[in-house]
C-alpha positions in Angstrom: 0.0 0.0 0.0 1.4 3.4 -0.9 2.7 5.8 1.8 -0.2 7.7 3.4 0.9 10.9 5.2 -1.8 12.6 7.2 -3.2 15.8 5.8 -4.3 18.7 8.0 -7.8 17.4 7.7 -6.7 13.9 8.6 -4.8 15.1 11.6 -7.8 17.1 12.8 -9.8 13.9 12.5 -7.3 12.4 14.8 -6.3 13.4 18.2 -5.5 17.0 17.4 -9.1 17.3 16.1 -10.2 15.6 19.3 -8.4 18.2 21.4 -9.8 21.1 19.3 -13.3 19.8 19.5 -13.0 19.4 23.3 -12.7 23.2 23.6 -16.0 23.7 21.8 -17.8 20.7 23.3 -16.8 19.3 26.6 -18.2 15.9 25.8 -15.0 14.5 24.5 -12.9 16.2 27.0 -15.0 14.9 29.8 -15.1 11.4 28.2 -11.4 11.2 27.5 -8.8 13.7 28.5 -10.6 15.0 31.7 -11.0 11.6 33.4 -7.4 10.8 32.6 -6.1 14.1 34.0 -8.4 14.0 36.9 -6.5 11.1 38.2 -3.4 13.2 38.4 -5.2 16.2 40.0 -4.9 18.4 36.9 -7.8 20.8 36.5 -10.0 20.4 33.5 -9.5 24.0 32.3 -5.8 23.5 32.0 -6.1 20.2 30.1 -5.4 21.6 26.6 -2.4 23.7 27.8 -0.9 20.7 29.6 -1.3 18.4 26.7 0.1 20.9 24.3 3.1 21.3 26.6 4.0 17.6 26.4 6.9 16.6 24.1 5.8 15.4 20.7 9.2 14.5 19.2 10.5 10.9 19.4 13.8 10.1 17.8 13.7 6.7 16.1 17.1 5.1 17.0 18.4 2.1 15.2 16.8 -1.1 16.5 18.7 -3.6 18.5 19.8 -6.4 16.1 22.0 -9.4 16.4 25.7 -9.0 15.4 27.3 -11.7 13.3 31.0 -12.7 13.2 32.3 -14.1 9.8 35.5 -15.9 8.7 36.7 -16.4 5.2 36.5 -19.7 3.3 38.6 -21.1 0.5 36.7 -19.1 -2.2 37.1 -15.9 -0.3 33.5 -15.8 0.8 32.4 -14.9 4.3 31.1 -17.8 6.5 29.1 -17.1 9.6 31.0 -18.2 12.8 28.6 -16.9 15.5 25.9 -14.5 16.4 25.4 -12.3 19.4 22.4 -10.5 20.6 20.4 -9.1 23.5 17.4 -9.1 21.2 17.3 -11.6 18.4 16.1 -9.3 15.7 16.6 -9.0 11.9 15.3 -5.8 10.6 13.5 -6.1 7.2 12.0 -3.8 4.7 8.4 -3.4 3.7 8.6 -5.7 0.7 10.1 -8.4 2.8 7.0 -8.8 5.0 4.1 -10.9 3.8 0.8 -9.0 3.3 -0.9 -11.5 5.7 1.3 -10.2 8.5 0.4 -6.5 7.8 -3.3 -7.3 7.5 -3.2 -9.4 10.7 -1.5 -6.7 12.6 -3.9 -4.0 11.6 -7.0 -6.1 11.9 -6.3 -7.3 15.4 -4.4 -4.4 16.9 -5.7 -1.2 15.1 -8.5 -1.6 12.5 -8.7 2.2 12.0 -4.9 2.5 11.6 -5.2 4.2 8.2 -7.9 6.6 9.4 -6.6 8.2 12.6 -3.7 10.5 13.1 -1.8 8.5 15.7 -4.5 8.0 18.3 -7.7 6.0 17.8 -10.4 8.1 19.6 -12.9 5.2 19.7 -10.4 2.9 21.4 -9.1 5.6 23.7 -12.5 6.7 24.8 -13.4 3.1 25.6 -10.2 2.5 27.5 -10.5 5.7 29.6 -14.1 5.0 30.3 -13.3 1.6 31.7 -10.4 3.1 33.7 -12.7 5.7 35.1 -14.7 3.0 36.9 -11.7 2.4 39.1 -10.2 -0.5 37.3 -6.6 -0.4 35.8 -5.9 1.9 33.0 -6.9 0.0 29.9 -5.1 -0.4 26.5 -6.9 1.1 23.6 -3.5 1.9 22.1 -3.1 2.4 18.4 -0.3 0.7 16.5 1.5 4.0 16.5 1.1 4.3 20.3 2.4 0.8 20.7 5.3 1.6 18.4 6.1 4.7 20.6 6.0 2.6 23.7 8.3 0.0 22.2 10.8 2.7 21.0 10.9 4.1 24.5 11.5 0.7 26.0 14.3 0.1 23.5 15.9 3.4 24.5 15.7 2.4 28.1 17.3 -1.0 27.5 20.1 0.6 25.6 21.3 2.5 28.7 24.4 0.9 30.1 24.0 2.4 33.6 21.8 -0.1 35.4 20.1 2.3 37.7 19.4 4.8 34.9 18.2 1.9 32.7 15.7 0.7 35.3 14.4 4.2 35.8 13.9 4.8 32.1 12.2 1.4 31.7 9.8 2.2 34.5 9.0 5.5 32.9 8.4 3.9 29.6 6.1 1.2 30.9 4.3 2.4 34.0 0.5 2.2 33.8 -0.3 5.9 34.6 -2.4 8.6 32.9 0.7 10.8 32.6 2.6 8.2 30.6 -0.5 7.5 28.4 -0.8 11.1 27.6 2.8 11.5 26.7 2.5 8.4 24.5 -0.5 9.9 22.7 1.3 13.2 22.2 4.4 11.4 20.7 2.2 9.2 18.5 0.6 12.3 17.0 4.0 13.9 16.5 5.3 10.7 14.9 2.5 10.6 12.4 3.3 14.1 11.4 6.8 13.1 10.3 6.4 9.5 9.1 4.0 7.7 6.7 1.8 4.9 7.7 3.9 2.4 5.9 7.1 3.5 7.8 5.2 3.2 11.1 3.7 -0.2 10.5 7.1 -1.6 9.2 8.8 -0.1 12.3 6.2 -1.6 14.6 6.6 -5.1 13.0 10.4 -4.9 13.3 10.4 -3.7 17.0 7.6 -5.8 18.5 8.5 -8.5 21.0 7.5 -12.2 20.3 8.6 -13.8 23.6 12.0 -14.3 25.2 14.8 -12.6 23.2 12.9 -12.8 19.9 12.0 -9.5 18.5 10.7 -8.4 15.1 8.7 -10.3 12.6 11.7 -11.7 10.6 13.4 -13.3 13.7 10.0 -14.5 14.9 9.3 -16.3 11.6 12.8 -17.8 11.7 12.5 -18.9 15.3 9.0 -20.3 15.5 8.4 -21.6 12.0 11.9 -21.8 10.4 10.9 -19.5 7.5 11.1 -15.8 6.6 8.6 -13.0 7.2 8.1 -12.9 3.4 7.1 -16.6 3.2 4.8 -16.9 6.2 1.4 -18.4 5.4 -1.9 -17.1 6.7 -2.2 -19.3 9.8 1.5 -18.7 10.7 1.1 -14.9 10.3 -2.0 -14.9 12.5 -0.3 -17.0 15.1 2.7 -14.6 15.3 0.5 -11.5 15.5 -1.4 -13.3 18.3 1.8 -13.6 20.3 2.3 -9.8 20.2 -0.7 -9.4 22.4 1.0 -11.1 25.4 4.5 -12.3 24.3 5.6 -14.2 27.4 2.3 -16.0 27.9 1.6 -16.8 24.2 5.1 -17.8 23.0 5.4 -21.1 21.3 8.7 -22.5 22.5 7.5 -24.0 25.8 6.0 -27.3 24.7 5.8 -28.6 28.2 3.7 -25.7 29.4 0.5 -26.9 31.1 -1.5 -23.9 30.0 -0.1 -23.2 26.6 2.0 -26.3 25.4 2.0 -29.0 22.8 -0.3 -31.2 24.8 -3.3 -28.8 24.5 -2.3 -27.6 21.1 -1.0 -24.3 22.4 -4.5 -23.4 23.5 -4.0 -19.8 24.6 -2.1 -18.9 21.4 -4.7 -20.8 19.3 -7.5 -18.9 20.9 -5.8 -15.5 20.2 -4.8 -16.7 16.7 -8.4 -17.5 15.9 -9.4 -14.1 17.2 -6.9 -12.5 14.8 -8.4 -14.6 11.9 -11.9 -13.4 13.0 -10.8 -9.8 12.8 -9.1 -10.3 9.4 -12.3 -11.7 7.8 -14.3 -9.0 9.6 -12.1 -6.3 8.0 -12.3 -8.0 4.6 -8.6 -8.9 4.5 -9.1 -12.6 3.7 -11.8 -14.7 2.0 -14.1 -17.2 3.7 -12.2 -20.0 2.1 -8.9 -18.7 3.5 -10.5 -18.1 6.9 -12.0 -21.6 7.3 -8.9 -23.3 6.1 -6.6 -21.4 8.4 -9.1 -21.7 11.3 -9.0 -25.5 11.1 -5.2 -25.7 11.1 -3.4 -26.6 14.4 -0.4 -24.6 15.6 2.7 -26.6 14.7 5.8 -24.6 15.6 9.2 -25.6 14.1 11.5 -24.1 16.7 14.7 -23.0 15.0 16.9 -21.5 17.8 19.2 -18.7 16.6 22.8 -19.6 17.3 24.4 -17.4 19.9 27.9 -17.2 21.3 31.2 -18.5 20.2 30.5 -22.1 21.0 28.6 -22.3 17.7 31.7 -21.5 15.7 32.7 -25.1 15.9 30.0 -25.9 13.4 31.9 -23.9 10.8 35.5 -24.7 11.8 36.6 -26.9 14.7 38.4 -24.9 17.3 37.4 -21.5 15.9 35.6 -20.7 19.1 38.8 -19.4 20.6 39.3 -16.9 17.8 35.7 -15.9 18.0 36.1 -15.3 21.7 39.2 -13.2 21.0 37.1 -11.1 18.6 34.5 -10.4 21.3 37.3 -9.4 23.7 38.5 -6.9 21.1 35.1 -5.3 21.2 35.1 -5.3 24.9 38.6 -3.9 25.4 39.2 -1.5 22.5 38.1 2.1 23.1 37.5 2.6 19.4 34.2 0.9 20.0 33.1 3.1 22.9 34.1 4.9 26.0 33.5 2.1 28.5 33.5 -1.6 28.4 29.7 -1.7 29.1 29.0 0.7 26.2 31.2 -1.3 23.9 29.6 -4.6 24.7 26.1 -3.2 24.6 26.8 -1.7 21.1 28.1 -5.1 19.9 25.1 -7.0 21.2 22.6 -4.5 19.9 24.2 -3.0 16.9 23.4 -5.5 14.2 27.1 -5.5 13.2 28.5 -7.7 10.4 32.0 -8.4 11.7 34.3 -9.6 8.9 37.3 -11.1 10.5 40.8 -12.1 9.4 40.4 -15.8 10.1 41.3 -17.9 7.2 39.4 -21.2 7.4 42.0 -23.1 5.3 44.9 -22.3 7.6 42.7 -22.6 10.7 41.5 -26.0 9.5 45.0 -27.3 8.9 46.2 -26.1 12.3 43.2 -27.6 14.1 43.4 -30.9 12.2 47.1 -31.3 13.0 46.6 -30.6 16.7 43.5 -32.9 16.9 45.4 -35.7 15.2 48.6 -35.5 17.2 47.8 -34.1 20.6 45.1 -35.4 23.0 42.6 -33.0 24.5 43.0 -34.8 27.9 45.9 -36.9 29.1 46.4 -39.0 32.3 50.0 -38.1 32.2 49.8 -34.3 32.4 47.6 -31.2 31.8 48.7 -31.1 28.2 48.3 -27.9 26.1 49.0 -27.3 22.5 48.6 -24.2 20.3 49.1 -23.0 16.8 48.7 -19.3 15.8 49.5 -17.7 12.5 49.9 -14.0 11.7 50.3 -12.3 8.3 53.6 -10.4 8.1 53.2 -6.7 7.2 49.6 -6.5 8.1 49.2 -8.1 11.6 46.1 -10.1 10.4 45.5 -13.2 12.5 45.0 -16.0 10.0 44.6 -18.9 12.5 44.2 -19.6 16.2 43.9 -23.2 17.3 44.4 -25.3 20.4 43.8 -28.7 21.8 40.7 -27.9 23.8 36.9 -27.6 23.1 35.8 -24.0 23.6 33.1 -23.1 26.0 32.5 -20.4 28.5 29.4 -22.1 30.0 30.2 -23.1 33.6 27.9 -26.1 33.3 29.6 -27.3 30.2 33.1 -26.7 31.6 32.2 -28.8 34.6 31.5 -31.9 32.3 35.2 -32.5 31.4 38.7 -31.3 31.1 38.5 -31.3 27.3 36.5 -28.0 27.7 38.2 -24.7 28.5 37.3 -21.1 28.3 41.0 -20.1 28.4 42.6 -19.1 25.1 46.2 -20.3 25.4 47.2 -18.2 22.4 46.4 -14.8 23.9 47.0 -12.4 26.8 45.0 -12.6 29.9 43.0 -9.5 29.0 41.8 -11.2 25.8 40.6 -14.4 27.4 44.0 -16.0 27.7 46.3 -17.4 30.4 49.1 -15.5 32.1 51.4 -16.8 29.3 54.1 -19.4 28.9 57.9 -19.2 28.8 59.0 -19.2 25.2 62.4 -20.7 25.9 65.1 -20.3 23.2 62.7 -18.7 20.7 63.3 -15.6 22.8 67.0 -15.7 21.9 66.1 -14.0 18.6 65.9 -10.7 20.5 69.5 -11.1 21.7 70.4 -11.9 18.1 68.6 -8.7 16.9 70.2 -6.6 19.6 73.6 -8.1 18.8 73.3 -6.9 15.2 71.8 -3.6 16.2 74.9 -2.8 18.3 77.1 -3.4 15.3 78.3 -7.0 15.9 78.4 -9.6 13.1 77.0 -13.0 12.6 80.5 -14.4 12.2 81.8 -12.6 15.2 82.8 -15.1 18.0 82.2 -15.1 21.7 83.6 -17.2 24.5 80.7 -19.5 25.1 82.4 -21.7 27.7 80.5 -22.6 30.9 81.6 -20.6 33.8 80.4 -19.8 37.3 79.8 -17.1 38.1 79.0 -15.3 34.9 79.6 -12.1 36.7 78.4 -8.6 35.8 76.0 -7.7 32.9 75.2 -4.3 31.7 71.6 -3.3 32.4 70.9 0.4 31.8 67.4 -0.1 33.2 68.6 -1.3 36.5 69.7 0.8 39.5 73.5 1.2 39.1 73.4 0.2 35.5 74.6 -3.4 36.0 73.3 -6.7 37.4 75.3 -9.7 38.7 74.9 -13.3 37.9 76.2 -15.4 40.8 77.5 -18.9 41.0 74.0 -20.2 41.7 73.1 -19.6 38.0 75.2 -21.8 35.7 73.1 -22.9 32.7 74.5 -25.5 30.3 73.8 -26.5 26.8 71.3 -29.0 25.5 74.1 -31.2 24.0 76.1 -31.0 27.3 79.8 -30.3 27.5 81.5 -27.1 28.7 80.9 -25.0 25.6 83.5 -23.2 23.6 84.0 -20.4 21.1 80.9 -19.8 19.0 79.9 -17.3 16.4 76.5 -15.6 16.7 75.5 -17.7 13.6 76.6 -20.9 15.2 74.8 -20.0 18.5 71.6 -19.3 16.6 71.8 -22.4 14.4 72.4 -24.8 17.2 70.6 -22.7 19.9 73.7 -22.7 22.2 72.8 -21.2 25.6 76.3 -20.3 26.7 76.9 -18.7 23.3 73.9 -16.4 23.8 74.8 -15.6 27.4 78.2 -14.6 26.2 76.7 -12.4 23.5 74.5 -10.8 26.1 77.6 -10.1 28.2 78.7 -7.7 25.5 75.2 -6.1 25.2 72.8 -4.1 27.3 70.1 -6.4 28.9 67.8 -3.4 28.8 68.5 -3.0 25.1 67.5 -6.6 24.5 64.2 -6.1 26.4 63.5 -2.9 24.4 64.2 -4.7 21.1 61.6 -7.4 22.1 59.1 -4.7 23.0 59.6 -2.9 19.7 58.8 -6.1 17.9 55.5 -6.5 19.6 56.4 -8.7 22.6 55.0 -8.1 26.1 54.1 -10.2 29.1 50.8 -11.9 28.9 49.8 -10.8 32.4 50.0 -7.2 31.3 53.2 -6.4 33.3 56.4 -5.1 31.8 59.0 -7.5 30.4 61.7 -8.4 32.8 65.4 -8.2 32.0 68.0 -10.3 33.7 70.7 -12.7 32.5 68.1 -15.5 32.7 65.6 -13.8 30.5 68.1 -14.1 27.6 67.1 -17.7 27.5 63.3 -17.0 27.5 61.9 -16.9 31.0 59.4 -14.1 30.5 55.8 -15.5 30.3 54.4 -14.3 27.0 51.5 -15.2 24.7 52.2 -17.3 21.6 50.4 -14.5 19.6 53.1 -12.1 20.8 55.9 -14.4 19.5 54.1 -14.8 16.2 54.0 -11.0 15.9 57.8 -10.9 16.5 58.5 -13.5 13.9 56.3 -11.7 11.5 58.5 -8.6 12.2 61.6 -10.6 11.1 59.8 -11.9 8.0 58.5 -8.5 6.9 61.8 -6.7 6.9 61.4 -5.3 10.4 57.8 -4.1 10.1 55.9 -4.7 13.3 52.1 -4.7 13.2 49.8 -5.0 16.2 47.8 -8.3 15.7 44.3 -7.6 14.3 41.4 -9.9 14.2 38.8 -7.6 12.4 39.0 -6.4 8.8 35.8 -4.4 8.9 32.5 -3.9 10.7 29.4 -3.1 8.7 26.3 -1.7 10.3 22.8 -2.7 9.1 22.5 0.3 6.9 25.7 -0.7 5.0 28.0 1.9 6.6 31.2 0.9 8.2 32.5 1.8 11.6 36.2 2.2 12.5 38.1 -0.9 13.6 41.3 -1.3 15.6 44.2 -0.4 13.3 47.4 -2.6 13.0 49.6 0.5 13.7 52.3 -1.0 11.4 55.7 0.6 12.0 59.5 -0.1 11.7 59.9 -2.2 14.8 63.4 -3.4 13.7 65.8 -1.9 11.3 65.4 -3.5 7.9 69.2 -4.3 7.6 69.1 -5.9 11.0 66.1 -8.0 10.2 67.5 -9.2 6.9 70.8 -10.1 8.5 69.2 -11.9 11.4 67.2 -13.9 8.8 70.4 -15.4 7.5 71.0 -17.1 10.8 67.3 -18.0 11.2 67.3 -19.6 7.8 70.4 -21.6 8.7 68.5 -23.3 11.5 66.8 -25.4 8.8 70.1 -26.6 7.4 71.5 -28.9 10.1 70.2 -26.7 12.9 67.5 -27.2 15.5 64.6 -26.5 13.1 65.7 -29.1 10.6 62.9 -31.5 11.6 60.4 -28.8 10.5 61.6 -28.5 7.0 58.9 -28.5 4.3 60.8 -28.7 1.0 58.3 -26.8 -1.1 60.9 -24.2 -2.1 59.4 -21.4 0.0 62.2 -19.6 2.0 61.6 -20.0 5.7 63.1 -18.7 9.0 62.7 -20.5 12.3 63.8 -21.0 15.8 63.0 -23.7 18.4 62.5 -23.2 22.1 62.6 -25.6 25.0 62.2 -24.5 28.6 63.8 -25.9 31.8 62.9 -29.5 32.5 61.5 -29.7 29.0 58.1 -28.4 30.3 57.3 -26.4 27.1 58.5 -26.9 23.6 58.1 -24.4 20.7 58.6 -24.2 17.0 58.4 -20.6 15.7 59.0 -19.5 12.2 57.8 -17.7 9.1 57.7 -17.1 5.4 57.3 -13.6 4.0 53.5 -14.3 4.0 52.8 -16.2 7.2 54.3 -16.4 10.7 53.4 -19.4 12.8 54.1 -20.3 16.4 53.4 -23.9 17.5 53.7 -25.0 21.1 53.3 -28.2 23.1 53.5 -27.6 26.8 52.2 -28.2 30.4 49.2 -26.0 30.7 49.7 -26.4 34.4 52.3 -28.6 36.2 55.9 -29.6 35.6 56.0 -32.8 33.6 59.1 -33.4 31.4 57.9 -33.7 27.8 60.9 -35.7 26.7 59.7 -38.4 29.0 56.1 -38.2 27.8 54.8 -40.2 24.9 51.5 -40.0 22.9 50.4 -42.1 19.9 52.2 -39.5 17.7 55.5 -40.0 19.5 57.5 -38.1 22.1 55.6 -35.0 23.2 58.6 -32.8 23.0 59.0 -33.5 19.2 55.4 -33.2 18.1 55.8 -29.5 17.4 57.9 -30.5 14.4 54.9 -32.5 13.1 52.3 -29.7 13.5 54.3 -26.7 12.3 55.1 -28.0 8.8 51.5 -29.0 8.2 50.3 -25.5 9.1 53.0 -23.7 7.1 52.6 -26.0 4.1 49.0 -25.0 3.9 49.9 -21.3 4.2 52.7 -21.7 1.6 50.4 -23.4 -0.8 47.8 -20.6 -0.5 50.0 -17.5 -0.1 53.4 -18.4 -1.5 56.4 -16.6 -0.2 59.3 -14.5 -1.4 63.0 -14.4 -0.7 64.0 -12.5 2.4 65.9 -9.3 2.0 69.7 -9.1 1.4 71.8 -9.0 4.6 74.0 -6.1 5.5 77.6 -7.0 4.6 78.9 -5.0 7.5 76.9 -7.2 9.9 78.1 -10.5 8.5 81.7 -10.4 9.8 81.1 -7.6 12.3 84.0 -5.8 13.9 87.6 -6.9 13.4 90.1 -5.5 15.8 93.8 -5.7 16.6 94.8 -8.2 19.3 96.6 -6.2 21.9 100.3 -6.8 22.5 100.6 -8.5 25.9 104.3 -9.5 25.8 105.9 -8.8 29.1 102.6 -8.5 31.0 101.6 -10.6 33.9 99.0 -13.2 33.0 96.4 -11.2 35.0 97.3 -8.0 33.1 97.1 -9.8 29.8 93.7 -11.2 30.6 92.2 -7.9 31.5 93.8 -6.2 28.4 92.2 -8.8 26.1 88.7 -8.8 27.8 88.6 -5.0 27.8 89.2 -5.2 24.1 86.2 -7.6 23.7 88.1 -10.8 23.3 87.8 -14.1 25.2 90.8 -15.2 27.2 92.4 -18.5 27.5 95.7 -19.4 29.3 97.7 -21.6 27.0 100.3 -22.4 29.7 104.1 -21.9 29.6 106.2 -22.0 26.5 109.7 -21.3 25.4 110.4 -17.6 25.6 113.3 -15.3 26.2 111.1 -13.2 28.5 111.4 -13.8 32.2 109.5 -16.9 33.4 105.8 -16.2 34.2 105.4 -13.2 31.9 103.1 -13.2 28.9 105.1 -14.1 25.9 102.7 -14.6 22.9 99.1 -14.9 21.7 97.2 -17.1 19.3 95.6 -15.6 17.2 97.5 -12.4 16.8 97.1 -9.5 14.4 93.6 -8.4 13.3 90.7 -10.8 14.1 86.9 -10.6 14.6 86.0 -9.0 17.9 84.9 -11.6 20.4 87.4 -14.3 19.4 89.0 -16.3 22.1 92.7 -15.4 22.3 95.1 -17.9 23.9 97.9 -16.3 25.9 101.2 -18.3 26.4 103.5 -17.3 29.2 107.2 -17.6 29.2 109.0 -20.5 30.9 112.3 -18.4 30.8 114.2 -21.2 28.9 115.0 -19.1 25.8 118.0 -16.9 25.5 119.4 -14.8 22.7 122.6 -16.0 21.1 125.2 -13.3 21.5 127.4 -12.0 18.7 130.9 -13.5 19.3 132.4 -12.6 16.0 134.8 -10.3 17.6 136.1 -12.9 20.0 139.7 -13.8 19.3 139.5 -17.4 20.3 137.1 -20.1 21.5 137.5 -19.5 25.2 136.5 -15.9 24.8 133.5 -16.8 22.7 132.5 -19.6 25.1 132.7 -17.2 28.0 130.4 -14.7 26.3 127.8 -17.4 25.4 127.8 -18.8 28.8 127.4 -15.3 30.1 124.1 -15.1 28.2 122.9 -18.2 30.1 123.7 -21.0 27.7 125.2 -24.1 29.4 126.2 -26.4 26.6 128.8 -24.7 24.4 131.1 -26.6 22.0 133.4 -25.8 19.1 133.9 -26.8 15.5 137.1 -26.4 13.5 137.1 -24.9 10.0 140.3 -25.0 7.8 141.4 -21.6 6.6 144.9 -21.4 5.1 144.9 -17.7 5.6 144.3 -17.9 9.3 147.6 -17.2 11.0 146.0 -17.7 14.4 142.8 -19.5 15.5 139.8 -17.1 14.9 136.1 -17.4 15.8 134.2 -17.1 12.5 130.6 -18.3 13.4 128.1 -19.6 15.8 125.1 -22.1 15.5 122.3 -21.1 16.2 123.2 -17.7 14.6 123.8 -14.7 16.7 120.6 -12.8 17.6 118.3 -15.8 17.5 116.4 -17.2 20.4 117.3 -20.7 21.5 116.8 -22.9 24.6 119.5 -22.2 27.1 120.0 -25.9 27.7 120.4 -26.5 24.0 123.8 -27.0 22.3 125.5 -23.9 20.9 128.4 -24.6 18.6 131.2 -22.0 17.9 133.1 -22.3 14.7 136.9 -21.6 14.9 139.0 -21.2 11.8 142.5 -22.6 11.7 145.2 -23.3 9.1 144.7 -27.0 9.9 142.4 -29.0 12.1 
């Protein structure tokens, strides 16, 4: 039916006309307005002024509708994960509502809807007359008045302050003459601004149908598994029957004794038939339609609307945790509102279409691998396993899986340890735990800081075990240093006492003592700040700690944070905050702002590219070799294992996807190297999950070569080994360590220097900073052969050589016809050379004959 705006004549025929006539003839005033106002003690002669003074403007806010969260399938299409609502409502347009519904509403609720100007005088007079007898104020409300009341109720329920909400709700629903008059006034004002079609459509979209079901579309879906456009006559009449008393006449309580399946939903049936009676009375249906519909029983087909993240499992197993993370983003991020209550109310009422970053292909691969290889529950330990994937350069979370079934329902959680509401992948503020130690994957930040401070991958350090490790620089600590005592003496996974390692070797083989030695040359505070700049923070919300132990990964962090860091390496140093939402679309098609990724240069590009050389090397005979894929896509990676093998990690990335996989004790302290599942040793299963996830990502997204390393950061700094000759061994050690070298005492060796003094080094000359330099001390057994060429005879030469400390001096005769007298003509070893003092020295004496 075309839009029908009230003309001046039509409005006069409505309530405004009624008020005007009441001035000239007190009959209507006496019969309607006066009795109502008399209850409040307002004098009759002030009736018109009071009524005119009531507000007539009612803003029609957006209706509360359910919000939907979507993921993306293989074809790039959105797939519904879950819905959320305070009121299950789907707002529809005029042409999406069956004519039976429109006719049923008007026939039963307001037959003169198209004739009045917002207030039906006949119904109002009747209601006020009944109320005047002393009984409760009666209905008589037009559809427009009912719409006004429902709008006011909606406004009240949208208030997040509980006390204010209750007060507004009471004001909107109280059965008093004052409220009824305000309702009338607003109804008249509403009809001045909107056409009948708009008002009826708004009424059908806002009306309650029992429980949390609101609006004709949601009611059709819920009670009859159809749409408002496809309702038949008897269904339309039944739904418009419910509107009269939604909680009493709802059809989803089959066990109800008064209105249940056993009695054919008697109360609703009675009201439905009344609606049919009114429809034929108003000429909206034929007799044939009437009698057919009248004979039909009410047979609801209850189709519950999904709500909450537990339904996400129907689309992708395990996706409930990602869904929960999305809801936490809405609750926590101020971009969606000033307070958490406002943000959550807007989400549950806003009718948002939330298009997320979740990729169902990568998610499916991650969850399938975990489900196949890791049990949800084990008698051996409280086992946890995760896989989280982030897109480098954007921060988009592509997958978030773990080895538990999601639920936040306490009753469900109580049924078994396979259920959990805790998201192992995220921070505590986003539904997660307080985090897990990442172990040696955290060494990557020492590697990055090593390069940032100008050291090179091929630069060596003294990685021998020692106790104590002594003083470390920490510019964040009071005094600028911290001390590692003898109670802290970590070893290496392969055992032994360590040795000299380059940064490349330490990374490839994950050598603890090598990284501690690197940290000795760095600032612990700098390592922490590098980790922070790459998106890492403690999962409990506190600041990252820095100490010698944290170099080996003792900060409790969320896997998502570590995935962000590896995405930074993979993207050339670009750090992006992880994001779960691509866009949010309102029911009218407009978009609202979403949390940005805030991408920035978290690590210098040359540092990231050079670090990636070492992180790629781990796949070639290093600790990540068991996670090789072999599809030709360049990869970086780093493993991590915590003390007592309680948590094991495999973290890595291509240029298109960064994935962190962990298998760990969710609680407790069981050694995973002594724990076996059907898939094998628990500590090694990470290497079976990570390749499957990344192979899927590689197949879908591909991957490029990482950037070229900085040549100056390959070999690092080369420096001259100090000259330590003549120094005490203690002086030599300090001189070398101050120059950045490792020190080793090579013991005593032959030297002309006094016994005990430093005599030589190996290596010498210019070598990479950090190299271990071996110092050899003098045993004092070398002397310098004196020049005895001027000695006239052997005895003189012998005396001179013995005077230089040599004890074994002999002579050799050489024939020289020209020699008139014996003459010293040579010495072996030659003069000026160093030789052992107990070695033989031979003097050559020339004579005419021997």
